[in-house]
N, C-alpha and C positions, 0 to 999 in steps of 0.2 A: 571320390568325389572331387571334380578337377575344377581348380580356382585357379586362371589366370590373372597375373598381375599385369597393369597396365603402363609402364614406367611413364608415360605422360601424365598418368592421374597421380600415380604415386607423388612424383614432383612438383602436383598442382597444389601442393598445401606445404606450407614449412614443414619441417621435421621437428619432434619433439626437443627441449634439448637433453642432455644426458642426464640430470636430475629427474627431469619429468617421465623421462623411461624409464627410468631406474625405479622411480615409484608407480610406476604401472605396473611393472614388471614383479613388483614385490605385489601387489595388490592381485593379481594373475595369479600367482603360487599359493598366496595364501586364501583366496576366495573363488578360483578359477574365473572363465572366462561367461558373466554374467548377463553379458550385452550380445546377441548376434551379431554377426557380420553380415551385409547386404552384398548382394550380388544383383547384376543387371548381366542373367544370363550365366556366363560362367566367367564374367569381370569382377574383382573386388570392387568395388566403388567406396565401401567404408568400412577402417579396421583393419588397415596395415600395420600398424605399429600390433594392434591383438596378436593377429594372425602371424606377424616373424616369430614373438614371444612363444605364442601358443605353441606353433611347431616345432621351435627349438626343445621346449621342455615337454611336450608331447601334453598340453593341456586340449582338454576335449571344448569344442564348441560346437555354438549352432549356427546354422547359415538363414538369410531370409532374403526373398526375391524382390526387386523390384523393376517390375518392367512398363513403367511409364513412359521411359526415356525413348524419343525417337533418334536421337544424335548423340555422339560423345560429349557434344555443347551443351547438351541436356543435364547427363550427368555432372557437368563441370558448373554448370549452375547453382545444380542442385549441392554440390559438396560446399560450392563457397555461402549459400542461404546456412547451412548446416552449421557451419564453423563461424560465421557471424552471428548466431544466436546463443553460441558458447559464451560465458562469462569469462571462460579464461583466456581467451584470446586477444593481444596486446591491442593498445589503437593504433601499432604500426602495423601490423599482423590485418588487423580490421580494415586499414586503409588500403594496403594492398589488395587485399581480397576486393571490397571494393571498386577500386581499380579496373583489377582483372574481369569482374561482372560489367563492365560500365565496356571494356571494350569488345568482351563477345557478344553483347548486345547489339554494340553498334555494328559492328562486321556482319551481325545475320539482318539485322535491318534493312543495311546497306546492301546487303545478296538478295533480299528479298525483293526490294523496291528494282533492282536491274533487271529480276527476272519477269516480273511484271509489265515493266517498260516494255521489253520483248515482247511478252505476249499479248498485252492489253492496251498497252499505251500508256504516258505519263499520269493520264487522270486516275485511271484506276490505284496507279502506283503509290500516287498522294496519298490515294482515302485508305490505302489496307496498309502501306508503312508501318504508320504507328502503332497499327495493333498487331505489328510481329514481333514490339517491345511490350507490348501490354502486361502480358503476365509475367513479365519479369522485374517489377515495382516501381520505383519510379522513373521519372522520362528518361534520365541520364542525359540529358542535353547540357546539365551547366557542373562547376567543380560541387555546387552547393547541391545538388541533387548526390551527389556521389558522397560528399561528408555528412549528408543526413542520414543514407544506409549503412555508414560505418559510424555514427554518432560519434564523430569529431569534427572540429570545424574545419571551413573551407579553406582556412591558412595552414591547418594541420593536412591535409591533402594538398597542397601545394609544394609543400614541405617533401612530404613522401616523394610526388612527385620528382622534386629535384635529387632527392638521393637517390632513387632510381635510375636516372639519367646519367647521373656524376660520381656517385659513390662508387668506392673500390670492393670488392667482396668482403674484405676484412673489415670496412667499416659496416655495413650492411649487415654484416652479421651482430657487431657490436651493439647495434642497436638492438636486435632481434633478442641479444640476451639481456637488453636493460642498462649494457654499460652505459649508455649516453644516450642522453634524451632526442627524440625527433629533432627538435628545435637547431640544439648545437650540432647534430647530426648532417643539417643541410646546410648549415655553415660550412664545417669541415670540410664537405662534399666539394666545395668550390676551390679546395686546394689540389695541387699537381696529386696523384696518384701516390708518389711515393712519398709526399707527405703525410698523405692520409694514414699510408702503412705502417709509418715510422711511430704517429700518433698514435694510431691504435696498440701498436706494440710497447707504446710507454705505460698503459695503462690508461685508468680513470681520469685520473689530475692531468695526466698529459693532454689526454681528451677534452677538456674542459679550459684547459689554457689554449690549445689550437684555436678553440672554437670564438673564447675570448677576445684574442690577436683578431680573429677575422672579423668579428664584431666592430672592433676598436677601428680596424681599417676602410669598412666602410662608412663608417659614422665621419671618417677625416676626408674621404673620399667625396662626402657630399659635400654641394655647393649650399654658402651659409644663405639662412633662412631671411629672404626681403621680407617687412612687413606690408600689408595692401596699403598703398596711396591712402585712402580713404579714412585709414586707422592715423596716420599719421598726421595727417589734416586735422582730425579732431584733436589729436593728443596736443600738437601746436595750438591751436585755438583756447583749449583748455588754459595752457602756458601762459598765454596772452592775457587770456583773463586774468587769471589770478594774479600775473604782473601788476595788473591796473588795478587792481585792488590794492597790493603792496603798497601801490604809489600813492595813493587812496586816503591808505590810510595814516605814511608817512607823512603825508603833508595836513593832517587832521593832527594827528600828535604835535607836530611842529607849531601850530595853529595855539591849541592847548598851554604848551608852553610859553609861549610869548603871553597869552594872558595870565598864567599865574604870574609870570615874572612882572609884569603892572600893577596886579594888584597891592 
């Protein structure tokens, strides 16, 4: 049996952690490879870790074919959907996968629209371009669409985007390992790369401290919040009314004292 490894597909999904890999290896050694590896022709598209372990220990395995894909993009979308459905995938991993799916669907839609523009004119592309992504789930037009697919908040997706753009590889790995939260990592990612790497090297407490310092710096840099003019006017009117009541009560009190003294 000839099985081909496509390195782009192997790298497309985050690798297992050492603990997860060791657990899978123990399971395969004890129970064998119960789930079949999935192939697209000769290309392995699901079961890379199982395949490596089985080859190393001469463990027998089965394969099944999935020939429903027309392109490598189709395979990637299928792999993403498979991983998004798994409970063991972290919020960070789901967010990254959903953003990858958005990129693929967006690029595919743009390509098909361009092809249709050249062949049939803009009206045809406007009618068919949305259908290019119809089989890919949500519209993928907004951050909320991506967040819904990943089952996280739109704010979490925004933080993951900041991590992807600015985080040092060591910080990204710390998020994947669960050493630091997505929220904290998004703050640390605003630091220079050297400071990020130093914080990761310092461990969980150092990362938390770095995130706290960034939050405090951001809070200090914000301009003081001004009260809306309408609220200030209303408060001043209430104060004036209270003062009038106090003056009236004071006058009444003085009159009562005078009457008592005359009695």
